[in-house]
N, C-alpha and C positions, 0 to 999 in steps of 0.2 A: 328600727330607730330607738335609741335609748332615751327614756323620758326622765327628767329630774323630778318632776311632779307627776302623780297619778292623774291621767287625763279625766278619768271618771269622777274623782274627787273634785278636781278643778272645775269641770263643767257643771257638776251638780251644785257646787258652791256659787257659781256665777248665775245659774238659772233658777235655783230653788226646786229643781225636778229631782225625783228620787233616783238614787244611784243605779238601781237595777234597770231603769228605763234608759238612762244614758248609756250604760254598758251594752244593752241590747242594740241601741241605735248605732253605736260605734261598730259593733260586730256586723250588723246588717250592711252598713256603709262599706266596710272593708271587704264584705262578700260580693259587693257590686250591686246591691239592691238600689233601685231608683226611688226618688222621693214619692212619686204617685203610687208606686207599689207598696211602699212602707205605710203610707197614710191610709191606703184602701184595704190592704190585706194583712197587715201586721199590727193591728190596733192594740191587741193585748200586750204585745212586746214593748210598745212605746207609751202605754197609758193613754191611748187615744189622742196622740199629738196630731195636729193638723199639718198641712204642707208647709205653712208659713213657719211654724215652730220648728219643724224638722230641718228646713233649709237654714234657719237661724242658727241652730245648734251645730249643723254640719259646717257652716261658715266659721263658727267659733272654734270648732275642732281643727280646721285648717289653719286658722290664725295661731292656735295653741301650738301646733306642730312647728310652725314657722318660728315662734318664740323659743321653743325648746332647741331648735336647730341653731338659732342665733346665740343662745346661751353657750352652746358647745364651742362655737367659733370665737366668742368673746373670751371664754376661759383659756382657750388655746393661745390666743394672741397675748393675753396677760402672762400666761405661763412662760411663753418664749422670752418675755421681757424680764423673767425672774422675779415678778412682783405679785404672784398669786398666793396670798396667805390663806390659811384655813378659814378665817372669818370672811374674807372677800369671796372665797369659793362658795361658802354657805349662803351669803347674801345673793349671789347670782343664781344659785340653785333654787332658792325660795322665791325669787322674783316672779311676779304674776302679770306684769304688763310691759310692753315694749318701751314705753317712755321711761319708766324707772330703770330698766336695763340700760338704756342709752345714757342715762344720767350717771349710772355706776361706771359705765365704760369710758365716759368722756375724758377723764384724766389720763387714761392709758391709750386712747385712740391715736394712731399715727397721724401726725399733723404736718401741714406744710410749714415752712420756716416762719414762725410767728415772732412778734417782738419779744415775747417771753422766752421763746427758745433761744433767740440770739443773746438775750441777757444771761441765760443759764450758761451758754457757751463761754461767756466772758467771766464766769465764776461768781455771779451776783446772787445766786440762790441763798447762800448763808446770810447775806445782808437782808434779803426779803424775810427770812425766818426771824432775824433779830427784830426787825420792825414790827412783825406780826405779834411779837410778845408784848409790845407797847409798854416797855419798862422805861422809867426815867433815865435820862442820860443825854449825852451830846450826840445827836443824830449825825451831824456833819462830821464829827470826829470819828464816829464808827465807820462812816462812809469812806473816810480818807484811807482806811486800811485796804480798801478794794480798788484804789486808784493805781492801776498797773496794767500792762499790756495794752489792750484796745480801749480800756476805760481811761479817758483823758483827765476827768476831774470829778469832784464830789457830786456835782449836779447830774452828771451822766450816770454815776453809780446809783444815785437815788432814783433816777428815772427808770433805769433797768430793773431795780428792786420793785418799783411800783408796777412795772409791766408784768413782773412775775406774780405779784399779789393780785393784780387784776385778773390774770388767768385763773388763779386759785379761786377767786370769788365767782368767776364765770362757771367754773367746774363744780362749784358747791351745790349739792342737791338741795340744801335748805334755801339757798339764794334763788335757785331756779324755780323751786316750788312757790316761794313767796311772790316772785314776779308773775308767775303763771296765775296765781290766785287773784292778784291785783288786776291782771288783764281780763280774766274771766268775769270778775265782778264789775269792773268800772271802765273798761276800755271802750273807746269809740272807734268805729271804722270810718275812714274818710276817703273821698276821691275828689280830684281836681282835674280840669281839662289841661292837657299838654298845650303849651302856648303855640298858637298857629294852627291848631287842629280843630278849631271851633266849627268851621264849615263842614269839613270832612266827617266830623263826628256828631252831626246834627241830631241823630237819633238817640244820642246819649245826653241830651240837654239836661235831663233831670239829675244827672250825676256830675255836672260840671263843677258844682260847689256843694258837695254832699257830705253830710255827717250824721251818724246815727249810732246809738249804743250797740256794740257788737253783738251782745247776747239777744238783742231784739231784731236784728237784721234778718228778714226772711230769706229763704233759699233763692227765690227768683231774683231778689235785688243783689244778693251776693254774686250770683252767676252773671248777672248783667254787668256789674262793675268789673268783675274779673275778665269778662269778654272784652269790655272797653279797654282794659289794661293790656290784654294780649294783642289787641289791634293797634296799640300805640296811641290811643286817644286819651286815655286817663292815666293819672298817677294814683296809686292806691296805697293806703297805709293804715296803721293803728296808732292811736295815741292814748296815753293815760296821764294822770297827774304825776309828773316826774318827781316833784318834791316829796310827795307822800310816799311814793315807791322807794325813793332813796333813803328817806328816814327809816323805813322798815329794814332796809338792807344794812344801814349803819348800825342799827340796834343789834344785828347779828355779829358784825365784824369790828366795830369801833368800841373798845373796852375801856379806854381811859381818855384823859384830856391832857395830852402832852405832845411833844414834837413828833414822836413816833406815831401816835394815834392820828395826828393830822396828816402824816404821810399816807397812812392806811385809808383815811377818809377820802383823800384825793384819788387813791387807787380804786376805791369802791365806786366813786363817781365815774371814773374812766371805764371801769369794767361794765358798769350799767349802760353807759352811752354807746360804747364802742363794740362791746361783745354781747352782753347779756340781753339787753332789750331787742337789738336787731335779730338775735337768735330766736327769742320768744315770739317776736312779731311774726317772723317767717313761719314758725311752728304753728301759731294760731291762725294765720291766714290760710295755711295749708289745711289745718284741722277744720276750720269753718267752711272752707271750700269742699272738703270731703263730706261734711255734714250736709251742705247744700246739694252736692252730687247725690248723696243717698236719698235726700228728700225728693229731688227732681226725678230720680230713677223710680222711686216708690210711686210717685204720681203717674209717671209714664206707664209703669207696669200695670197699675190699676186701670188706666184708660185702655191699655192694650187688651187686658182681660175682658173688659166690657165689649170692646170691638169684636174680638174673636168669638165671644159668646152671644153676638147679636142674633136676633131671631132669623132663622132660615125660612125660605119659602118651601123648601123640600123638593121632592122629585116631580117637577112640573116642566112642561115645555115652555121655554123662555125665548123671547126676542130681545136681544141686547142692542142698545144704541149708544155709540160714542158720538156725541153731537159736535157739530162744527158749522161755521158759516161758509167761508170761501171754499174750503176743501170738502164740504158736504158732511152728511151724517153717515158713519159706517154702521151698517146693520148686519147682525148675525142671527141665525135661528139655531137654537140648541135643543137636543132631545132631553129626556128626563135624567140622563146620566151626565149631561153637560157636553156631549159630543157635538161637534160643529156639523150642521146639516147643509147650511147655505149661507152665503154672504153677498152683499152688494152695497152700493153707495147711493144715497138719495140726496136731492138738493132742494129742500123745501123753503130755505131761507135766502135772503139777499146775500150776494149779488145775483145768484142764479134764479131764485124764486120759482122753481119748477114745482109748485105746490100740488097741482092736480096729479101730475105724473108720480110724485112721491107718495101721495095719499093712496093712489091705486096700487102701487107696489106694496105698501105696508098692509093694506086690507087683504090683498092676494096672499101675501106671506102668512098672515095670521090664519087664513083659511086652509092654505096648502099644507102647512106644517103643524096644524092643530095647536097653535100657540095659546097658552093659558094665562101668561103674564108678560108684561113688557118692562124691562129695566133700562132706565135712562141715566146716563152719567150726569153728574151735577156741575160739570165744568162749563166752558164757553158754549153758549147757545143752548145750555141745558133747560132753562126756563121756557125759551121759545119752542124747543122741541117737545117739551112736556105739554104745552098748550096745543101744539099741532096734533100730537097723538091723542089727547083727550077729546078733541073735536071730531075725530073720525068715528064712523059707525062700522061695527064688526058683526060677523054672523054668530057671535057667541059673547058671553061675558068675559071680558079681559081686564085683569087688574093691572094698574099702572103704578110703578114704583120709581122714585128718584134714588139713585145709588151713589155713594161717595166714590169719586174717581181717584182719591189719594193713593198714589203708588201704582196705579194702572200703567202709566207710561214706563215706570221702572221695570214692572213685570214684562211688558211687551217687548222691551229691548234686551231682556235678560237671556242667559244661556238656557234657563228652564223653558221659557216661551219658545225659543228656537228649537229646542228638542221636541216640544209638544206640537208645534206648527211650523215645521221647516219650510213648507211651501207657501206660507202666507206672510204678508208684511206686518209691520208693527201696528198699523191701524186696525187690522182685523183682530190681531191678538188682544189689543186693548178692549175692543168691543166684546170679545169672548169673556175676558176677565170681568167686565161689568155685569154681563149676564149671569156668569157663574157665582159672582158675589151675592146676588139675590138668592140663588138656589141654596148655597151653603157658604156663608162668609168664612167660616173657619177653614174649610177645605181649600178655598182659593187664597186666602190671605197668608197661609203658611208658606206660600211660594215667594213672598215678598219680604225683603229685609224690613223688620219692624220699624226701623228708624225712618223709613220712607212712607209710612202709613199716615203720618200727619196727626198723631195724637200726643206728641211730647212737646215739652218746652226746653230749650237749651240742650237738646239731645247731642249736639255736636261739641258742647263745652264740657260735658261731664266725663268722668273716667270711662273710657270706651270698653275696657275689659269688663269692668263691673256691670256696665249697661248691657253688654251682650249676654253675660251670664244671667242677669236678672230677666231679660226679655226672653231668652231661650227657655228659661225655667217656666215662665208664664205660658209660652206656646205649648210646651210639653204638658203642663198642668191642664190646660184647656182641652187639648186633644184627648188626653186620657180621661178627663171628666166626662166628655161626650161619648167616647168610644168610637171605634173605627170599623166600618164595613170592609173587611179585608179584600173582598172580591172587586170592589169598585174604587177603592182608595188609590190615589196617586202615590208614587214612591216618596214624594215630598211630604205628604201627610203621614205616611207610614214611618218616615224617619224619626218623627217625634213620639212614636208609640214607645212606652216604657220597654227598655231592654233591646230595642231594635237598632237604631242608628242607620246611617246611610248605606253601609255595605249589606246588612241583613235586609233592609227595606228593598234594595235592588234585587236581592236573591228571592224575596217573596214574590215580587212582580214578575221576575223571570220564571219562577215555578208555575205561576198561574198562566203565563203566556204559553208555556210548553205543555201543561197538563190540564188546562181548563180550570174552572172554578174550584176553590177549596171547599170540600164538603163537610169537614169537621175540624174542630180545634186539634184533635189528635193528628190529623193529616199534616198540620204545620210542622211537626217534627221531621217530616221528610224534606223540608226546605234545606238547602245546602248551608251548613254551619249553624243550623238552629240547634244549639246544645241545650242541655237540661236547664241551665241557669237562664239563658235567654228565653226559653219557652215559659219558665216559671214567671219571669218578669212581664212578658207581653200578653200571655194567653187571656187573662181576664179582661183586657182592654180591647181585644179584637172580637168583632161580631161576625158570625157566619149565618147569614139569612137562609132560611129554608133548610137548615141542617137537620139531620135525622134526630139528634138529641137537641131539644128546644133550649137547653141550658147553654148551648154553644152560641146562642143569640142573646145572651144576657150578661150581666157583669158578675155573675157567680163564677168564682175561679174553679177550674177543673179539679184542684186539690180538695174542693168542698162538695163535689158532686155526690159523694157517698152519703153525705148528710141529707141532701135533698131526696135521694133515693130512699133513705130510711124513713123520712117524714112521709113520703108518698105511700110507702108500704104500710106505715102505721095508720094512715087515713084510708087505706084500701083503694087508692086511686093510682093512675099512672102519673109519671112526672109531667106529661103533657097536660093532663087534666088539672093538676095542681097549680101549674103556672098560670097566672092571670086570674085565678079564682080568689078574689079578695076576701070573700066570706070564709072560705076554708083556711086561707093563710092567717086570718085574724085569730083562729083557734089554736095556732101552733104555740106550744109552751117551749121557749128557747132553752130553759134550764134542763129539759129532758135530753137535749142533744149536745150539750157542752161536753167536751172531752179535752184531753191533753193537747190535741192539735188545734182545736177550734173553740174559742171562748165566746162569752155572751155578746160582746161588742160585734164580733164578726157574724154571729148568728142573727142578731137583729138586722144587720145589713142584708143578709141573705133573705130573710123573711120579707123585708121591704122590697127587695128586687123581685121576689116571686110574685108579689102583688101586682107590680107594673113592670114586667121584664123589658129591658132595653129602652126604657123611657129616656127621651132626650131632655136634658135639664133646661134647654133653651125654650123661650116662648116662641110663638109663631109670628111671622112677619106681618106688620100692619101697614095699610095704605095711608099715606100722608099727603096733604096738598098744601102748597104755599098760597098766600093771598093772591087773588087774581089782579093783574095789572101792575104788580110790584115786581119788576125784573131787573132794575138798575138802581144804583145808589142815588141817582138823581130823582127817582120816584119816591124816596123816603122823605117824610116830613115829621118833625118833632111832634109828639103827641099820638102818633099812630099806634094802634094795638094790633099786633100781627101774630100768626102762628109761626113757630120756628122749631128747629131741631138742634139739640146740643151736639156740637161737633168735637169739643175738647173741654176738659175740666182741669184747671190748674189750682194752685194754692191761693191765687189772688182773685179768682173768678172763673167764669165759664164763657166759652165762645159759642155763639148761636147763629145758625144759618137761617136767614129769613127769605132767601131766594134771590139775592142781588149780587152773587158772585164775590161777596166780601163779608166774612163773618163779623158779627158785632160782638162786643164785649159786655157781659153782665158782670160788673164789679161785685165782689163778695158782699159789699154793703147793700147791693140792690137785688139780692137773691131772695131774701125772706124778711118778714116783718119782725122776726125774733133774731137774737144773736146766733150766728154759726161761726165756728172756728175754722171750718174746712168746707168748701163748696161740695165736696164729694159726699158730705153727710146727707144732702138733699137732692143732688143732681147726678145723673148718670149719662154716659154716652148714648146717643140716639134717642134720648128722652124727648118726647114732644111737649113743647111748652108754649105759653102765650107771653109775649114780651111787649113792652111799651118802648117806643123810640124816644130817648131823652137827649140825644146829641147826634148830629150828623156833621162831620168834617169832611166835605167832598174833596178838598185839596189834598189832605193827607190820607184819604180813604179810611177814615176811622168812624165807627158807628158805636155809640153808647146805648145800651139797652137796659131795661129793668123788668125783672119778673115780679118783684114786689109791687111796683106801681101798676102793673097790668091787672093785678087782682083787685 
């Protein structure tokens, strides 16, 4: 593709990053390198950019390519009209943003039959040009010369000329930019309820008569009012001081004080009301919606990252319970790898109340299957089941955890679950998902559409393509940050490993099924369609436990094994003895081993990995208990101080589970005793907190909580 501007110069100018790093990043991208691979193994080439910066620049590069493509089509359209001058072509070539390009293109853009177009067909463009000169003279007399054909009289001639002038004003870059600046600085966004929709739109009561400076309207409010508009409950718009904006436009176009100038003034007002402001209003509502989308997606992505990197219990034998009253509690026993060993249903709660029988079954299962931990879903009957399980006596120490059920039902009914457990129904699959989430949240949650996990706000209102790209990138980042045991990973987890994707992930699983466990990274090259590029991208993120070469179970990339071997040789030890020996690794001088292939940044990473090979960046799971006797919203009283778990973090506050099946809201003003601009500064998903109950609205099922007052 031909570029009118050098992309390296363009991106370096926009980001302030050295051109050589931008050039390398573009080259790596076009070679098919993934973001995790570039961030982890090509630090010297990018100046140590992190994943966020790499993703940002890659997105900018995509938008740059779209802009360049658009320039080509704009020039071709104008050329076909015979209106492409050298100056205009230069303007288009040098254009650096889409909005400016659209403004340049506007006068030449093919239009539907407008009032101005009709006036031009009647031959009134010369009259419009005469009026725009704003010279003294008899305006009506000049208009008389154009009364012919379809033009019946002077008034119609002047009206047509004003329509043409109005279009010129609307297409003026100066007029559009002045109106945009006015909107950016001083506009208010407003919403009003559609008459007769008051009852239907009760949840939008706050926005029935709403007005706020546009630049101060936070993303969650913008998304709320736009959702209300989409549902037909609200009318939404933008308003500015029309008189002030018109005065600014008149200063551009009205040059005299005579009859012609007054005609121009009328045309300017018409242009503003009928064309210019509605266009800029739509543009700004779209722009602020996009900003709100970006912010909502950013918050969602941050929450998803925390959820995926939640502490795992690890390889333990787990009993998973999907609680229920009438239908009973579905119970599954899982081995250390998450394989299903046994399942059955117990009925400890009303209406069945088979408490003793259920207790005997649980105690026997714990003993028979050597259960080390119990995972209980936090949905219906979750608190009651937790109390039941906690009151039993076992033949060993058993840890009890409450696990989020969000998305478990989506998984249990999915194609993935049917493939994994074709002979079991959705209830068993859901219980398995709950148990596995405790063992390894990341490995289990990758099987569920991130939108169903319950850590976003307005996820169905934002740009779905952008949302999917962002969330997929987060999942990919988390999977590669942790690393994947190739011999135990599901194909769904392998799909997100750098360089693999669905087809290669399937091939890896198929290879292991046919040949047994992979014994070395080198053996991965035998997997069908595992080419040199795919191997380069994935090898460092795949772990081979009990491999002959211990580096195969580390994040050291095979391309750097030669360096570790040199270091081991210099210290007169084997690679096996070097790995994990922090004292020895602390003595390594990275400058001695830097060469053309491997720089100091990568060497420092290698040395850190040698100290603690294959270290999981996640913390370990911790047991948490809700307050006893608090299981329903009716049990809450204002003033109570309770333990809770953060379940969602938004821009306006955080949601906390206190064990009553209805999360409470801690508004941003109730989080800390000092000012915070974003709840994520001090709170994280799954964080254990103490909260004070400050409001209970049982009818609307709303709970107001305070962390600040609990302290």
